[in-house]
N, CA, C and O atoms as a Tripos MOL2 file, in Angstrom:
@<TRIPOS>MOLECULE
protein
  292   291    73     0     0
PROTEIN
NO_CHARGES

@<TRIPOS>ATOM
      1 N           0.9940   -1.0470    0.1220 N.3       1 MET1
      2 CA         -0.2670   -0.1120    0.0380 C.3       1 MET1
      3 C           0.3050    1.3420    0.4750 C.2       1 MET1
      4 O           0.3750    1.6100    1.6750 O.2       1 MET1
      5 N           0.8560    2.6100   -0.8560 N.am      2 ASP2
      6 CA          0.8640    3.4720   -0.7500 C.3       2 ASP2
      7 C           1.3110    4.2670    0.9750 C.2       2 ASP2
      8 O           0.4290    4.1510    1.8260 O.2       2 ASP2
      9 N           2.0640    4.6980    1.2190 N.am      3 TRP3
     10 CA          2.3690    5.4270    3.0210 C.3       3 TRP3
     11 C           1.1300    6.3750    3.0660 C.2       3 TRP3
     12 O           0.4560    6.3310    4.0950 O.2       3 TRP3
     13 N           0.6920    7.3620    1.9120 N.am      4 ILE4
     14 CA          0.0290    8.4750    2.4540 C.3       4 ILE4
     15 C          -1.4440    7.2050    2.9210 C.2       4 ILE4
     16 O          -2.1540    7.6010    3.8450 O.2       4 ILE4
     17 N          -1.7190    6.1830    2.4630 N.am      5 VAL5
     18 CA         -2.7040    5.4520    2.5310 C.3       5 VAL5
     19 C          -2.9660    5.6190    4.1660 C.2       5 VAL5
     20 O          -3.6180    6.4270    4.8270 O.2       5 VAL5
     21 N          -2.0960    4.3970    4.5210 N.am      6 VAL6
     22 CA         -1.4800    3.6970    5.3570 C.3       6 VAL6
     23 C          -1.7200    5.0870    6.1970 C.2       6 VAL6
     24 O          -2.5300    4.7010    7.0390 O.2       6 VAL6
     25 N          -1.5930    5.8580    6.3440 N.am      7 VAL7
     26 CA         -1.4540    7.7070    6.8930 C.3       7 VAL7
     27 C          -2.9830    8.2440    7.5070 C.2       7 VAL7
     28 O          -3.5490    8.6090    8.5370 O.2       7 VAL7
     29 N          -3.2150    7.9560    5.8110 N.am      8 SER8
     30 CA         -4.0360    8.3840    6.4940 C.3       8 SER8
     31 C          -5.6800    7.3150    7.1500 C.2       8 SER8
     32 O          -6.6370    7.9850    7.5390 O.2       8 SER8
     33 N          -5.7830    5.8590    7.1850 N.am      9 PHE9
     34 CA         -6.1590    5.4660    8.1100 C.3       9 PHE9
     35 C          -5.7510    5.4890    8.9890 C.2       9 PHE9
     36 O          -6.6200    5.2750    9.8340 O.2       9 PHE9
     37 N          -4.7000    5.6550    9.4600 N.am     10 ALA10
     38 CA         -4.0650    5.6830   11.0800 C.3      10 ALA10
     39 C          -4.8620    7.0910   11.7630 C.2      10 ALA10
     40 O          -5.3150    7.3130   12.8870 O.2      10 ALA10
     41 N          -4.7860    7.9240   10.4710 N.am     11 ALA11
     42 CA         -5.0440    9.1510   11.2410 C.3      11 ALA11
     43 C          -6.8990    8.8300   11.6950 C.2      11 ALA11
     44 O          -7.5570    8.7870   12.7350 O.2      11 ALA11
     45 N          -7.1030    8.6970   10.5190 N.am     12 LEU12
     46 CA         -9.0670    7.9450   10.3650 C.3      12 LEU12
     47 C          -9.2990    6.7960   11.9960 C.2      12 LEU12
     48 O         -10.3760    6.6790   12.5830 O.2      12 LEU12
     49 N          -8.4270    6.3310   12.2700 N.am     13 ALA13
     50 CA         -8.3910    4.9740   13.3420 C.3      13 ALA13
     51 C          -8.6420    6.0150   14.2330 C.2      13 ALA13
     52 O          -9.8100    6.3580   14.4180 O.2      13 ALA13
     53 N          -7.5030    6.7070   14.9570 N.am     14 ILE14
     54 CA         -7.2320    7.6270   15.9900 C.3      14 ILE14
     55 C          -8.1070    8.2360   15.9380 C.2      14 ILE14
     56 O          -8.5540    8.1190   17.0790 O.2      14 ILE14
     57 N          -9.1830    9.2780   15.0730 N.am     15 CYS15
     58 CA        -10.1380    9.7950   15.2080 C.3      15 CYS15
     59 C         -11.2730    8.9550   15.9400 C.2      15 CYS15
     60 O         -11.7340    9.1860   17.0570 O.2      15 CYS15
     61 N         -11.5770    8.0700   15.1880 N.am     16 VAL16
     62 CA        -12.8750    6.9500   15.4610 C.3      16 VAL16
     63 C         -12.3800    6.4680   16.9210 C.2      16 VAL16
     64 O         -13.2800    6.6430   17.7420 O.2      16 VAL16
     65 N         -11.1740    5.8950   17.5010 N.am     17 LEU17
     66 CA        -10.8740    5.9750   18.6760 C.3      17 LEU17
     67 C         -11.0120    7.0900   19.9170 C.2      17 LEU17
     68 O         -11.3200    6.9140   21.0960 O.2      17 LEU17
     69 N         -10.7180    8.1140   19.3020 N.am     18 LEU18
     70 CA        -10.6640    9.2580   20.5300 C.3      18 LEU18
     71 C         -12.6720    9.8220   20.1400 C.2      18 LEU18
     72 O         -13.0450   10.8660   20.6740 O.2      18 LEU18
     73 N         -13.2750    9.3540   19.6110 N.am     19 ILE19
     74 CA        -14.2450    9.9540   20.2630 C.3      19 ILE19
     75 C         -15.5430    8.8080   20.7510 C.2      19 ILE19
     76 O         -16.5650    9.0550   21.3920 O.2      19 ILE19
     77 N         -15.1460    7.7280   20.2810 N.am     20 VAL20
     78 CA        -15.6340    6.2220   21.1400 C.3      20 VAL20
     79 C         -15.3560    7.0140   22.9380 C.2      20 VAL20
     80 O         -16.2880    7.4830   23.5910 O.2      20 VAL20
     81 N         -14.3150    6.9920   23.2820 N.am     21 VAL21
     82 CA        -13.8120    7.4590   24.5400 C.3      21 VAL21
     83 C         -14.4640    8.6490   24.7900 C.2      21 VAL21
     84 O         -14.8920    8.7260   25.9410 O.2      21 VAL21
     85 N         -14.6350    9.4140   24.2230 N.am     22 THR22
     86 CA        -15.3040   10.8340   24.6470 C.3      22 THR22
     87 C         -16.7510   10.0930   24.9550 C.2      22 THR22
     88 O         -17.1940   10.3090   26.0830 O.2      22 THR22
     89 N         -17.5480    9.2380   24.0800 N.am     23 PHE23
     90 CA        -18.8950    9.2360   24.1730 C.3      23 PHE23
     91 C         -18.4720    8.0450   25.3740 C.2      23 PHE23
     92 O         -19.1680    8.1560   26.3830 O.2      23 PHE23
     93 N         -17.5690    7.0620   25.4210 N.am     24 ALA24
     94 CA        -17.8040    6.1450   26.9340 C.3      24 ALA24
     95 C         -17.8560    7.1230   28.1950 C.2      24 ALA24
     96 O         -18.3840    6.9240   29.2890 O.2      24 ALA24
     97 N         -17.0900    8.3420   27.6810 N.am     25 SER25
     98 CA        -16.8220    8.8390   29.4000 C.3      25 SER25
     99 C         -17.9590    9.8020   28.9770 C.2      25 SER25
    100 O         -17.3160   10.5080   28.2000 O.2      25 SER25
    101 N         -19.1690   10.2900   28.9630 N.am     26 LEU26
    102 CA        -20.0990   11.2600   28.5520 C.3      26 LEU26
    103 C         -21.3670   10.7100   29.6610 C.2      26 LEU26
    104 O         -22.2680   11.4390   30.0720 O.2      26 LEU26
    105 N         -21.2060    9.4120   29.9790 N.am     27 PRO27
    106 CA        -22.5650    9.0120   30.5810 C.3      27 PRO27
    107 C         -21.8580    9.4340   32.6760 C.2      27 PRO27
    108 O         -22.6390    9.8120   33.5490 O.2      27 PRO27
    109 N         -20.1830    9.1910   32.9470 N.am     28 LYS28
    110 CA        -20.0400    9.8930   33.6950 C.3      28 LYS28
    111 C         -20.3420   11.3840   34.5460 C.2      28 LYS28
    112 O         -20.2500   11.7490   35.7180 O.2      28 LYS28
    113 N         -20.8230   12.1090   33.0330 N.am     29 MET29
    114 CA        -20.7140   13.6860   33.3990 C.3      29 MET29
    115 C         -22.0030   14.3400   33.6840 C.2      29 MET29
    116 O         -23.0220   14.0680   33.0490 O.2      29 MET29
    117 N         -21.9720   14.9180   34.3250 N.am     30 GLY30
    118 CA        -23.6550   15.0510   34.2510 C.3      30 GLY30
    119 C         -24.4720   15.9550   33.4140 C.2      30 GLY30
    120 O         -23.5910   16.5450   32.7900 O.2      30 GLY30
    121 N         -25.4770   16.3850   33.0490 N.am     31 ASP31
    122 CA        -26.2900   16.5550   31.1450 C.3      31 ASP31
    123 C         -25.6290   17.9560   30.8430 C.2      31 ASP31
    124 O         -25.4650   18.2550   29.6600 O.2      31 ASP31
    125 N         -25.1620   19.0050   32.0230 N.am     32 GLU32
    126 CA        -24.3570   20.1080   31.1320 C.3      32 GLU32
    127 C         -23.1680   19.5960   30.4210 C.2      32 GLU32
    128 O         -22.9660   19.5350   29.2080 O.2      32 GLU32
    129 N         -22.4440   19.2530   31.3790 N.am     33 GLY33
    130 CA        -21.6210   18.5490   30.2270 C.3      33 GLY33
    131 C         -21.3390   17.9080   28.8430 C.2      33 GLY33
    132 O         -20.4360   18.1980   28.0590 O.2      33 GLY33
    133 N         -22.5870   16.7070   28.6810 N.am     34 LYS34
    134 CA        -22.6470   16.0680   28.4050 C.3      34 LYS34
    135 C         -23.2460   16.8680   26.7350 C.2      34 LYS34
    136 O         -22.9060   16.6050   25.5810 O.2      34 LYS34
    137 N         -24.2650   17.9220   27.2890 N.am     35 ASN35
    138 CA        -24.7450   18.6740   26.2220 C.3      35 ASN35
    139 C         -24.0700   19.4560   25.9910 C.2      35 ASN35
    140 O         -24.5680   20.1930   25.1390 O.2      35 ASN35
    141 N         -22.9740   19.8020   26.3340 N.am     36 PHE36
    142 CA        -22.2390   21.0030   25.7370 C.3      36 PHE36
    143 C         -21.0830   20.6170   25.1750 C.2      36 PHE36
    144 O         -20.2800   21.4110   24.6860 O.2      36 PHE36
    145 N         -20.8480   18.6850   25.2320 N.am     37 ILE37
    146 CA        -19.8250   18.4990   24.5350 C.3      37 ILE37
    147 C         -20.5800   18.1420   22.9400 C.2      37 ILE37
    148 O         -20.1870   18.4800   21.8240 O.2      37 ILE37
    149 N         -21.5470   17.4990   23.2540 N.am     38 ARG38
    150 CA        -22.1310   17.5200   22.0490 C.3      38 ARG38
    151 C         -23.3890   18.6290   20.4930 C.2      38 ARG38
    152 O         -23.7290   18.3240   19.3500 O.2      38 ARG38
    153 N         -23.6660   19.9500   21.4350 N.am     39 MET39
    154 CA        -23.2350   21.2060   20.8770 C.3      39 MET39
    155 C         -21.8310   21.0920   20.1820 C.2      39 MET39
    156 O         -21.5810   20.5780   19.0920 O.2      39 MET39
    157 N         -21.0400   21.6460   21.0030 N.am     40 LYS40
    158 CA        -19.3840   21.6550   20.1670 C.3      40 LYS40
    159 C         -19.5980   21.0070   19.4620 C.2      40 LYS40
    160 O         -20.3740   21.3760   18.5800 O.2      40 LYS40
    161 N         -18.9090   19.3220   19.4100 N.am     41 ALA41
    162 CA        -19.1810   18.6810   18.4150 C.3      41 ALA41
    163 C         -19.8440   18.5660   16.9120 C.2      41 ALA41
    164 O         -19.5370   18.0280   15.8480 O.2      41 ALA41
    165 N         -20.9040   19.3550   17.4080 N.am     42 GLN42
    166 CA        -22.0140   19.2960   16.0570 C.3      42 GLN42
    167 C         -21.8830   20.8370   15.4780 C.2      42 GLN42
    168 O         -22.4720   21.2800   14.4920 O.2      42 GLN42
    169 N         -21.0300   21.4920   16.2770 N.am     43 SER43
    170 CA        -20.7530   22.2960   15.5850 C.3      43 SER43
    171 C         -19.7310   22.7710   14.6010 C.2      43 SER43
    172 O         -19.5970   23.5640   13.6690 O.2      43 SER43
    173 N         -18.9820   21.7380   15.3970 N.am     44 TYR44
    174 CA        -17.4900   21.2500   14.3040 C.3      44 TYR44
    175 C         -17.8080   20.7040   13.6420 C.2      44 TYR44
    176 O         -17.6710   21.3550   12.6060 O.2      44 TYR44
    177 N         -18.2550   19.7200   13.4040 N.am     45 ALA45
    178 CA        -19.1050   19.0460   12.6160 C.3      45 ALA45
    179 C         -19.8800   19.5280   11.4080 C.2      45 ALA45
    180 O         -20.1720   18.8750   10.4060 O.2      45 ALA45
    181 N         -20.1450   20.7250   11.6710 N.am     46 PHE46
    182 CA        -20.9210   21.2020   10.7020 C.3      46 PHE46
    183 C         -20.3360   22.0630   10.0790 C.2      46 PHE46
    184 O         -20.4230   22.2000    8.8580 O.2      46 PHE46
    185 N         -19.5770   22.8460   10.9260 N.am     47 THR47
    186 CA        -18.2850   23.8090    9.9830 C.3      47 THR47
    187 C         -17.3160   23.2130    9.0310 C.2      47 THR47
    188 O         -16.9050   23.7900    8.0240 O.2      47 THR47
    189 N         -16.8220   21.4700    9.5900 N.am     48 VAL48
    190 CA        -16.3930   20.8960    8.8960 C.3      48 VAL48
    191 C         -16.8860   20.1180    7.0420 C.2      48 VAL48
    192 O         -16.2210   19.8260    6.0480 O.2      48 VAL48
    193 N         -18.5860   20.0460    7.4490 N.am     49 VAL49
    194 CA        -18.5730   19.8680    6.2510 C.3      49 VAL49
    195 C         -19.4900   21.1160    5.3290 C.2      49 VAL49
    196 O         -20.2090   20.7640    4.3940 O.2      49 VAL49
    197 N         -19.3910   22.2040    5.6230 N.am     50 ILE50
    198 CA        -19.5590   23.1180    4.8990 C.3      50 ILE50
    199 C         -18.5570   23.6100    4.1310 C.2      50 ILE50
    200 O         -18.5590   24.0240    2.9710 O.2      50 ILE50
    201 N         -17.3370   23.4610    5.2880 N.am     51 GLY51
    202 CA        -15.2000   23.7590    3.9430 C.3      51 GLY51
    203 C         -15.4930   22.7460    3.3130 C.2      51 GLY51
    204 O         -14.7710   22.7230    2.3170 O.2      51 GLY51
    205 N         -16.1030   21.9530    3.3350 N.am     52 VAL52
    206 CA        -16.0960   20.6000    2.2620 C.3      52 VAL52
    207 C         -16.6200   21.0550    1.1250 C.2      52 VAL52
    208 O         -16.0940   20.9960    0.0140 O.2      52 VAL52
    209 N         -17.7930   21.5690    1.4370 N.am     53 VAL53
    210 CA        -19.4460   21.6520    0.2990 C.3      53 VAL53
    211 C         -18.4270   23.0140   -0.1160 C.2      53 VAL53
    212 O         -18.3970   23.1910   -1.3340 O.2      53 VAL53
    213 N         -17.6390   23.9460    0.6430 N.am     54 LEU54
    214 CA        -17.2510   24.7080   -0.2520 C.3      54 LEU54
    215 C         -16.3540   24.5930   -1.3120 C.2      54 LEU54
    216 O         -16.6200   24.9430   -2.4620 O.2      54 LEU54
    217 N         -14.9350   23.9420   -0.8260 N.am     55 ILE55
    218 CA        -14.0100   23.3380   -1.8550 C.3      55 ILE55
    219 C         -14.5310   22.6670   -2.5280 C.2      55 ILE55
    220 O         -13.7820   22.6430   -3.5040 O.2      55 ILE55
    221 N         -15.5150   21.9190   -2.7820 N.am     56 GLU56
    222 CA        -15.8520   21.1190   -3.5540 C.3      56 GLU56
    223 C         -16.7880   21.9660   -4.7660 C.2      56 GLU56
    224 O         -17.0740   21.3630   -5.8000 O.2      56 GLU56
    225 N         -17.1180   23.0170   -4.6140 N.am     57 ILE57
    226 CA        -18.4760   23.9370   -5.3550 C.3      57 ILE57
    227 C         -16.6210   24.7600   -5.9000 C.2      57 ILE57
    228 O         -16.3850   24.5560   -7.0910 O.2      57 ILE57
    229 N         -15.4570   25.5860   -5.1200 N.am     58 ALA58
    230 CA        -14.8350   26.1170   -5.7010 C.3      58 ALA58
    231 C         -14.2980   25.0600   -7.1240 C.2      58 ALA58
    232 O         -14.0880   25.4740   -8.2640 O.2      58 ALA58
    233 N         -14.1860   23.8270   -6.7090 N.am     59 GLU59
    234 CA        -13.3580   23.2010   -7.0700 C.3      59 GLU59
    235 C         -14.2360   22.4790   -9.2310 C.2      59 GLU59
    236 O         -13.8900   22.1370  -10.3620 O.2      59 GLU59
    237 N         -15.3590   22.6930   -8.3980 N.am     60 SER60
    238 CA        -16.4670   22.4850  -10.0120 C.3      60 SER60
    239 C         -16.4470   23.3730  -10.3620 C.2      60 SER60
    240 O         -15.9150   23.0050  -11.4100 O.2      60 SER60
    241 N         -16.5590   24.5240  -10.5130 N.am     61 VAL61
    242 CA        -16.5080   26.1010  -11.0510 C.3      61 VAL61
    243 C         -15.3710   25.7450  -11.7510 C.2      61 VAL61
    244 O         -15.4690   25.5850  -12.9680 O.2      61 VAL61
    245 N         -13.7950   25.5200  -10.9270 N.am     62 TYR62
    246 CA        -13.1460   26.2610  -11.5000 C.3      62 TYR62
    247 C         -12.6130   25.3500  -12.6670 C.2      62 TYR62
    248 O         -11.9790   25.6400  -13.6810 O.2      62 TYR62
    249 N         -13.3010   23.5880  -11.9590 N.am     63 LEU63
    250 CA        -12.6950   22.4600  -13.6560 C.3      63 LEU63
    251 C         -13.7120   22.9720  -14.7680 C.2      63 LEU63
    252 O         -13.5130   22.7720  -15.9670 O.2      63 LEU63
    253 N         -14.9620   23.7380  -14.2030 N.am     64 THR64
    254 CA        -16.1320   23.6710  -15.1980 C.3      64 THR64
    255 C         -15.3600   25.2370  -16.2510 C.2      64 THR64
    256 O         -15.2690   25.3240  -17.4760 O.2      64 THR64
    257 N         -15.0090   26.0720  -15.3790 N.am     65 PHE65
    258 CA        -14.7960   27.1670  -16.4160 C.3      65 PHE65
    259 C         -13.2510   27.1320  -16.9010 C.2      65 PHE65
    260 O         -12.9880   27.9620  -17.7710 O.2      65 PHE65
    261 N         -12.2150   26.3200  -16.4830 N.am     66 GLY66
    262 CA        -11.3400   26.5200  -16.7340 C.3      66 GLY66
    263 C         -10.7790   25.4190  -17.5940 C.2      66 GLY66
    264 O          -9.6260   25.5650  -17.9980 O.2      66 GLY66
    265 N         -11.5780   24.1230  -17.9890 N.am     67 GLN67
    266 CA        -11.5680   23.1240  -19.2330 C.3      67 GLN67
    267 C         -12.1920   24.3380  -20.2430 C.2      67 GLN67
    268 O         -11.4020   25.1840  -20.6630 O.2      67 GLN67
    269 N         -13.1980   24.3870  -20.5120 N.am     68 ASN68
    270 CA        -13.4670   25.8960  -21.2140 C.3      68 ASN68
    271 C         -12.6020   26.5600  -22.4160 C.2      68 ASN68
    272 O         -12.4480   26.6550  -23.6330 O.2      68 ASN68
    273 N         -11.9020   27.1690  -20.3790 N.am     69 ASP69
    274 CA        -10.5320   27.8150  -21.9090 C.3      69 ASP69
    275 C          -9.3520   27.0810  -21.7790 C.2      69 ASP69
    276 O          -8.3070   27.7210  -21.8860 O.2      69 ASP69
    277 N          -9.3100   26.3380  -21.6500 N.am     70 LEU70
    278 CA         -7.9770   25.0690  -21.9730 C.3      70 LEU70
    279 C          -8.4110   24.7620  -23.4360 C.2      70 LEU70
    280 O          -7.7190   24.9940  -24.4270 O.2      70 LEU70
    281 N          -9.8540   24.1180  -23.4330 N.am     71 MET71
    282 CA        -10.2480   23.7450  -24.8350 C.3      71 MET71
    283 C          -9.9800   25.2890  -25.9400 C.2      71 MET71
    284 O          -9.0080   25.1260  -26.6780 O.2      71 MET71
    285 N         -10.5750   26.4480  -26.0890 N.am     72 ARG72
    286 CA        -10.1580   26.9790  -26.8790 C.3      72 ARG72
    287 C          -8.6800   28.0440  -27.4240 C.2      72 ARG72
    288 O          -8.4050   28.7700  -28.3800 O.2      72 ARG72
    289 N          -8.0230   27.5780  -26.1450 N.am     73 VAL73
    290 CA         -6.2870   28.1640  -26.6050 C.3      73 VAL73
    291 C          -5.9360   26.6330  -27.8400 C.2      73 VAL73
    292 O          -4.8600   26.5520  -28.4320 O.2      73 VAL73
@<TRIPOS>BOND
     1     1     2 1
     2     2     3 1
     3     3     4 2
     4     3     5 am
     5     5     6 1
     6     6     7 1
     7     7     8 2
     8     7     9 am
     9     9    10 1
    10    10    11 1
    11    11    12 2
    12    11    13 am
    13    13    14 1
    14    14    15 1
    15    15    16 2
    16    15    17 am
    17    17    18 1
    18    18    19 1
    19    19    20 2
    20    19    21 am
    21    21    22 1
    22    22    23 1
    23    23    24 2
    24    23    25 am
    25    25    26 1
    26    26    27 1
    27    27    28 2
    28    27    29 am
    29    29    30 1
    30    30    31 1
    31    31    32 2
    32    31    33 am
    33    33    34 1
    34    34    35 1
    35    35    36 2
    36    35    37 am
    37    37    38 1
    38    38    39 1
    39    39    40 2
    40    39    41 am
    41    41    42 1
    42    42    43 1
    43    43    44 2
    44    43    45 am
    45    45    46 1
    46    46    47 1
    47    47    48 2
    48    47    49 am
    49    49    50 1
    50    50    51 1
    51    51    52 2
    52    51    53 am
    53    53    54 1
    54    54    55 1
    55    55    56 2
    56    55    57 am
    57    57    58 1
    58    58    59 1
    59    59    60 2
    60    59    61 am
    61    61    62 1
    62    62    63 1
    63    63    64 2
    64    63    65 am
    65    65    66 1
    66    66    67 1
    67    67    68 2
    68    67    69 am
    69    69    70 1
    70    70    71 1
    71    71    72 2
    72    71    73 am
    73    73    74 1
    74    74    75 1
    75    75    76 2
    76    75    77 am
    77    77    78 1
    78    78    79 1
    79    79    80 2
    80    79    81 am
    81    81    82 1
    82    82    83 1
    83    83    84 2
    84    83    85 am
    85    85    86 1
    86    86    87 1
    87    87    88 2
    88    87    89 am
    89    89    90 1
    90    90    91 1
    91    91    92 2
    92    91    93 am
    93    93    94 1
    94    94    95 1
    95    95    96 2
    96    95    97 am
    97    97    98 1
    98    98    99 1
    99    99   100 2
   100    99   101 am
   101   101   102 1
   102   102   103 1
   103   103   104 2
   104   103   105 am
   105   105   106 1
   106   106   107 1
   107   107   108 2
   108   107   109 am
   109   109   110 1
   110   110   111 1
   111   111   112 2
   112   111   113 am
   113   113   114 1
   114   114   115 1
   115   115   116 2
   116   115   117 am
   117   117   118 1
   118   118   119 1
   119   119   120 2
   120   119   121 am
   121   121   122 1
   122   122   123 1
   123   123   124 2
   124   123   125 am
   125   125   126 1
   126   126   127 1
   127   127   128 2
   128   127   129 am
   129   129   130 1
   130   130   131 1
   131   131   132 2
   132   131   133 am
   133   133   134 1
   134   134   135 1
   135   135   136 2
   136   135   137 am
   137   137   138 1
   138   138   139 1
   139   139   140 2
   140   139   141 am
   141   141   142 1
   142   142   143 1
   143   143   144 2
   144   143   145 am
   145   145   146 1
   146   146   147 1
   147   147   148 2
   148   147   149 am
   149   149   150 1
   150   150   151 1
   151   151   152 2
   152   151   153 am
   153   153   154 1
   154   154   155 1
   155   155   156 2
   156   155   157 am
   157   157   158 1
   158   158   159 1
   159   159   160 2
   160   159   161 am
   161   161   162 1
   162   162   163 1
   163   163   164 2
   164   163   165 am
   165   165   166 1
   166   166   167 1
   167   167   168 2
   168   167   169 am
   169   169   170 1
   170   170   171 1
   171   171   172 2
   172   171   173 am
   173   173   174 1
   174   174   175 1
   175   175   176 2
   176   175   177 am
   177   177   178 1
   178   178   179 1
   179   179   180 2
   180   179   181 am
   181   181   182 1
   182   182   183 1
   183   183   184 2
   184   183   185 am
   185   185   186 1
   186   186   187 1
   187   187   188 2
   188   187   189 am
   189   189   190 1
   190   190   191 1
   191   191   192 2
   192   191   193 am
   193   193   194 1
   194   194   195 1
   195   195   196 2
   196   195   197 am
   197   197   198 1
   198   198   199 1
   199   199   200 2
   200   199   201 am
   201   201   202 1
   202   202   203 1
   203   203   204 2
   204   203   205 am
   205   205   206 1
   206   206   207 1
   207   207   208 2
   208   207   209 am
   209   209   210 1
   210   210   211 1
   211   211   212 2
   212   211   213 am
   213   213   214 1
   214   214   215 1
   215   215   216 2
   216   215   217 am
   217   217   218 1
   218   218   219 1
   219   219   220 2
   220   219   221 am
   221   221   222 1
   222   222   223 1
   223   223   224 2
   224   223   225 am
   225   225   226 1
   226   226   227 1
   227   227   228 2
   228   227   229 am
   229   229   230 1
   230   230   231 1
   231   231   232 2
   232   231   233 am
   233   233   234 1
   234   234   235 1
   235   235   236 2
   236   235   237 am
   237   237   238 1
   238   238   239 1
   239   239   240 2
   240   239   241 am
   241   241   242 1
   242   242   243 1
   243   243   244 2
   244   243   245 am
   245   245   246 1
   246   246   247 1
   247   247   248 2
   248   247   249 am
   249   249   250 1
   250   250   251 1
   251   251   252 2
   252   251   253 am
   253   253   254 1
   254   254   255 1
   255   255   256 2
   256   255   257 am
   257   257   258 1
   258   258   259 1
   259   259   260 2
   260   259   261 am
   261   261   262 1
   262   262   263 1
   263   263   264 2
   264   263   265 am
   265   265   266 1
   266   266   267 1
   267   267   268 2
   268   267   269 am
   269   269   270 1
   270   270   271 1
   271   271   272 2
   272   271   273 am
   273   273   274 1
   274   274   275 1
   275   275   276 2
   276   275   277 am
   277   277   278 1
   278   278   279 1
   279   279   280 2
   280   279   281 am
   281   281   282 1
   282   282   283 1
   283   283   284 2
   284   283   285 am
   285   285   286 1
   286   286   287 1
   287   287   288 2
   288   287   289 am
   289   289   290 1
   290   290   291 1
   291   291   292 2
@<TRIPOS>SUBSTRUCTURE
     1 MET1         2 RESIDUE 1 A MET
     2 ASP2         6 RESIDUE 1 A ASP
     3 TRP3        10 RESIDUE 1 A TRP
     4 ILE4        14 RESIDUE 1 A ILE
     5 VAL5        18 RESIDUE 1 A VAL
     6 VAL6        22 RESIDUE 1 A VAL
     7 VAL7        26 RESIDUE 1 A VAL
     8 SER8        30 RESIDUE 1 A SER
     9 PHE9        34 RESIDUE 1 A PHE
    10 ALA10       38 RESIDUE 1 A ALA
    11 ALA11       42 RESIDUE 1 A ALA
    12 LEU12       46 RESIDUE 1 A LEU
    13 ALA13       50 RESIDUE 1 A ALA
    14 ILE14       54 RESIDUE 1 A ILE
    15 CYS15       58 RESIDUE 1 A CYS
    16 VAL16       62 RESIDUE 1 A VAL
    17 LEU17       66 RESIDUE 1 A LEU
    18 LEU18       70 RESIDUE 1 A LEU
    19 ILE19       74 RESIDUE 1 A ILE
    20 VAL20       78 RESIDUE 1 A VAL
    21 VAL21       82 RESIDUE 1 A VAL
    22 THR22       86 RESIDUE 1 A THR
    23 PHE23       90 RESIDUE 1 A PHE
    24 ALA24       94 RESIDUE 1 A ALA
    25 SER25       98 RESIDUE 1 A SER
    26 LEU26      102 RESIDUE 1 A LEU
    27 PRO27      106 RESIDUE 1 A PRO
    28 LYS28      110 RESIDUE 1 A LYS
    29 MET29      114 RESIDUE 1 A MET
    30 GLY30      118 RESIDUE 1 A GLY
    31 ASP31      122 RESIDUE 1 A ASP
    32 GLU32      126 RESIDUE 1 A GLU
    33 GLY33      130 RESIDUE 1 A GLY
    34 LYS34      134 RESIDUE 1 A LYS
    35 ASN35      138 RESIDUE 1 A ASN
    36 PHE36      142 RESIDUE 1 A PHE
    37 ILE37      146 RESIDUE 1 A ILE
    38 ARG38      150 RESIDUE 1 A ARG
    39 MET39      154 RESIDUE 1 A MET
    40 LYS40      158 RESIDUE 1 A LYS
    41 ALA41      162 RESIDUE 1 A ALA
    42 GLN42      166 RESIDUE 1 A GLN
    43 SER43      170 RESIDUE 1 A SER
    44 TYR44      174 RESIDUE 1 A TYR
    45 ALA45      178 RESIDUE 1 A ALA
    46 PHE46      182 RESIDUE 1 A PHE
    47 THR47      186 RESIDUE 1 A THR
    48 VAL48      190 RESIDUE 1 A VAL
    49 VAL49      194 RESIDUE 1 A VAL
    50 ILE50      198 RESIDUE 1 A ILE
    51 GLY51      202 RESIDUE 1 A GLY
    52 VAL52      206 RESIDUE 1 A VAL
    53 VAL53      210 RESIDUE 1 A VAL
    54 LEU54      214 RESIDUE 1 A LEU
    55 ILE55      218 RESIDUE 1 A ILE
    56 GLU56      222 RESIDUE 1 A GLU
    57 ILE57      226 RESIDUE 1 A ILE
    58 ALA58      230 RESIDUE 1 A ALA
    59 GLU59      234 RESIDUE 1 A GLU
    60 SER60      238 RESIDUE 1 A SER
    61 VAL61      242 RESIDUE 1 A VAL
    62 TYR62      246 RESIDUE 1 A TYR
    63 LEU63      250 RESIDUE 1 A LEU
    64 THR64      254 RESIDUE 1 A THR
    65 PHE65      258 RESIDUE 1 A PHE
    66 GLY66      262 RESIDUE 1 A GLY
    67 GLN67      266 RESIDUE 1 A GLN
    68 ASN68      270 RESIDUE 1 A ASN
    69 ASP69      274 RESIDUE 1 A ASP
    70 LEU70      278 RESIDUE 1 A LEU
    71 MET71      282 RESIDUE 1 A MET
    72 ARG72      286 RESIDUE 1 A ARG
    73 VAL73      290 RESIDUE 1 A VAL
């Protein structure tokens, strides 16, 4: 396997492990801590999703208009 793929899977595994540990520790906290962590996780996830969507839109626009300009040359 390519080393980039291995590093990517290792980073993904570490993230999943940290999420599982966080959710496992939630029942030990009070409701305030649980709600705060959930709200923060949702806001971070929403930010990441919006960022990825904006990158995909920018890439699509670039490829659409960039390829048309390249074909004219």
